[in-house]
C-alpha angles and dihedrals in degrees: 000000000000092000092050091051091048091052090049091050091052092048093048091046091053090050089049092052091049093049092049092049092050094051119107109250127186090276095052101261125201092302089078089068092059096070094147093060090050090054092053100046101017128245095270095050092048093053091045090052093047092047093049091046090052093052093045093049092047090051091048091051091051093047093047091049091052091048091047089052090054092051096044119101115237107244095199095056114094126193110251093219090062091053092048092050091050092050092049091053095049100039119080112194096195095065114081122188116227117237114259118270094012093162124025115246116248118237115237114260115237114224 
């Protein structure tokens, strides 16, 4: 499911980039090259459609990212049973470590 959501996010992001590039900015943008589409729908309706499409696609990207986060598996979380099994294998309860400096060291005798 996570891979499908990731593919959808990439597709919607590419569409979002294309819509933003086509929009008419203050300098003219690529929308100025599509004069025939402006004649059919009118300049105002084209910009309204592109602006609404931009907002919708941005909202879809955000929603898909939140959903993908819900479906993703946390990589930092470790199952406790795995840790307990590992500790049981490595720990040996019969071996006890003596406390440090149990017997004082004897000084060498000078002859």
